[in-house]
N, C-alpha and C positions, 0 to 999 in steps of 0.2 A: 737204603732201607730194605730190610728183609721182607719179601712179599708174604702176605697171609693168604690162606686158602680156606675154602668153605665147601663142604659136601652138602648138596641139595638133593631132596627126594620128592618125587611127585607120584601120587597114586590116587587121584581124586575120582577117576572113573575106570577106564579100561586100558590105560597105558601105564606100565611100570617104568619109571625113569629115574636115573641118578646122574648127577653132573658134578664135576669139580670146577669151581669158578674162583679165579684169583681176585684179589682186591682191586685190581685195575680193570675188572670185568672181562679179562681174557677167559674164554671158555676152554678149559683144558680137556674136557670130555663131556659128552652129552649123550648118554645111552638111553634109547627108548625101545621098549619091547611092547609091541601091540598085541591085543587079544582078539583081533578081528576074526581069526579062524575059529576061536572058541565060541563067539557069539553069532557068527554068520548063520548057522542053522536055525536060529530063533528070530532072525531079522532085526535084532536090536540087543542092547546090553542087558544081560541078566545079572542083577546085583549080587546074588549069592555066588554065582560062578566067577564074577569079577573079583570078589574079595578072596576067594580060594586061589585063583590064579596069581594074585599079588603075593600071597603067602609063599607060593612055589618060586616066584620069579625074583623077589626083592633081593635076596642074598646074591644070586649070580649077577644081577644087574649092577648092584653096588660094587661087587668085586671087579667086574669088567670096567666100570667107570674109573676106579682107582688105577687099574692096570694101564688103561689108555692114557691117563694123566701122568703115570709114572710116579705116583705118591702113595704112601701107606696111610692108613687111618690115623696113625699117630701124628701125622703132619697137618691134620685139619685143625684150624683154629676155632671154627664154628660149624654148627650143623643147622640146616634149615629144612623145613618140611611143609607141604601143603596142609593147612588146617581146615580149609573149606573154601567155598561150597563144593559139594560133590556127593557121591554115594557114601553113606556113613561107614559101611563095612570096609570099603576100599580105603577111605581116609584113615581109619583106625590102624590098618596094617602099616602104612607109611609112618603115621604119627608115632605109634608105639615103637617101631624100629628105630626111628631117629632119637626118640627119648631114651631108649636103651643105650645107644651109642654115646649120647651126651652124658648119661649117668656114669657109664664105664670110664670114659676118657676125661670126665670132669671139665667139659667144655660147654659153652652156652648153646642152646637150641632155640631157633626162632620159628614161630608159627606164621605161615604166609598165606595171604588170601589169593586164591587161584585166579580170580577174575582180574584183580589188580596186577598180578604177575603177567597176565597176557598183555596188559598195557605196557608194563615195564619192558617187555621183550622188544618193543620198538626202539628203545633207547640203547640196546646192545650194539646195534649197527649204526644208530644215529644219535649219539650222545649230545649233539649240538642242537637238538630241537628246541625251539623257543616256546616259552609259556606266555599266555595260557594255551593248553593243548586240548583239542576236542578229539575224543577217542571213541570209535565204534568197535565194540567187541561182539563178534559173531561166531557162535559155535553150535554144537549139537544141543547144549544145555542152557546157553546164555545168549541173549541178544539185548545189548544195552548201549546207551550213549552216556559217556562221562565227560565232564570238564575238569581239568586240572589247572587251577590258577597258579600253582607252583608245585614243586616236587613233593610227592607223597600226599597231596591234598586232593582226594577223590570226591567229586560230587556227582551223583547220579542225576542225569537230566531226563532219561527215559529208559524204560525196559519193557520187555514183552509182557503182555497181559495173559498170554496163554502159551502156545507153542513157541519155541525158539526157531530161528530160521533154519538151522541145520536139522532140527527135529522134523520140521515140515518136509524138507527134502527127503530125509530118510523114510518118513511115513509114506510118501508117494511112491518111492522106489519099492518099498515093501508091498504096497497095495498092488503094484504091477509085477511083483515077483522078479525084480531086476537084480537082487543081490544086496549084500551088506558089506561095508557101509554105503548108503545110498547116494550121498553127495558126489563122490568121485565118479560113480557109475553114471549119474545124471549128467555131469559135466562132459564126460567122454561122448555120450550119445547126443547130447544137445549141440555139440559143435557142428554136427551135420544137419541141424534143423533150422527152420525159419521161426525166429522168435516172435513174429507178428501174426502168425496164422491163427492162433487161438487167443483172443483178447481177454484180459483179466482186469476187473475193476479193483483198484487198490483200496485197502481199508483206510478210513479217515477217523481220527478221534474227535468226537464232538467237543471235547474240552480244549482242543487245539494243543494238547500236550505232545511231547516227543515220544510217547509210548508206541510200541509196536503191537500188532496182532496178526498172527499168521494162520490161525485156525480157520478163518473165513476163506483165505486163499486155498487152503488145503481142501476144504469142503467143496469149493467151486471147481477145483481140479478133479476131484473124484466124480462130481456130477458130469463134467465134460468127458471123462473117461467112459462113463456109463452111456451117456447120450450118443457118443460117437463110436462106441464099440471098440475102444482102443485096448489092445493087448501088447505084450512085449514082441509079438510077431507082426504087428500092424505097420503098414507103410507110414502112417501118420504119427508113429511113436516119437520120432526124433523132433518133429515140429512141435508136438505137444510138450515134450520135455524142455525144449528150447524156450517155448512161450512161458512155461511155469517158472523156469529158472530166471528168465528175464523179469517176470513180475516180482519175484522175491528180491532181486537186485534193485529194481526201481523203488520198492518199498523201503529198503535199507538206505539207499543213497538219497532218496527224497527227504527222509527225516534228518539225515546228517546235514545235508546242504541247507535245509531250513534252519537248523540249529546254528550252523556256521554263519549264515547271513544275519541271524538275530544277535549272536553273541560276539562275533568278530574275533575269533581266536587267532593266534600267531601260527599255529601248526595243526595239521590233521593227522590222525593215526587210525589205521585199520588193522585189527588183530583178531586172534582166535582161529580155530580150526577151519571155519568156512572162508577165512581170508585167503586160503590157498586157491579158491575158485577163480579161474581165469577171467570169467565175465565180470565178477565183482571187482577184482583187482583193476581191470581196465576201466570200469565205470568210475571207481574211486579216484584213480589217477587223472582221468579226464575232468571230473568235477572239481578236483583240487586245482588243476592247471587253469581251468576256465575262470576260477575265482581268485587266482593268485596266491593260494595257500601252499606253503611248503608241506609236503606230505611224506609219511613213512609207513611202509608195510614191512613187517619182519620177513626174513627169508622163509620159504615154505617149511623148513625143518624147525623153525622157531614159532610157527603158527600153531602146530599141533600141541597137545599137552606134553610138556617137557620140563625137565628139572633145571635147565639153564635159566629159564625165566624166573623160576623160584629163587635161584641163587642170586640173580641180578637184583631182584627186589630186596632180598635179604641184605645184600651189601649196601643198598641205598638206605635201608633202615639203620644198619649198624653205623654208617658214616654220619647219619643225621643225629644220632644220640651223642656221639663224641665223648663217650665214656665207657668204661668196662661194663659189659652186660652181666646181670646176675645169672648164677647157675640154677635157674628155675626150670622145673619140669611141669609146671602148672599150665598145660595146654590141653584143651578139649576140642574135638572135631565139631564143626557145625555144617549141616547138610545144605543149608540155604544161605544166601547172602544176607547180612544184617541190613535192616531197613535204614 
């Protein structure tokens, strides 16, 4: 049987990415261009700058993705693109580019949910994961727990009520003038610190839900910084960062394990940009092993925003339909996850 190919595009925030994914989920290319240098002077992503940078980058990124895969645009059987959630200006760049290609080549284009694609990234390396799957998605913009009773059936169990975990890490790094993006900087410095020196009280939901809240941890961290006179030159900096990182990890794993014990899934998944964090990965693997759950964490390159995960979810949707998809361009961006 002649293999089919799909070009996927991701532009939900500040990474421009394109990937060519074959129907057997072989990732033939996965090009990611970061905008960290553009946003670093501001300590965070500036939406207008992000969308402008996507406009500059999307053609070269797609061209490189095709070159690495060794295939022309004419060889693509489908196109897929992130539809949301994300920054609306950034989403529209990728969405309109993909729709233009679909119109010109008369091939179907699929709109893909960014958060669901993060979960699907775990299946690229571990297609054998058993259902039900309990997935913890942790990134700069999203912190949620999903249960999948079967393929493509996503049910939200809990989500952050304020800051996402990655956002809280970035904000503390910005407050201390440590640089952007803050998560990797905190991880590097925290490796040298004592995670028990500065105790943090973890937030608890009165309704016993699986929701998260990180604004309280962030406020407590800022108070500790001020009370102890901590600066980026302080000897106590590494201990403070290790303690804050440890508190964020405990909050994440605590909710996940409580959900796992209550629901009894067959597999656990950790995904999203913050899933690259070494302390979080170690805590997740330990919690899964102690409870006897098969667990999966995507490789670090598949944790960040990337088009390969968009392509993987697109193929799952195509195969689930089991019929020819219509040549429809009726796709609109949505900045927030549907309730």
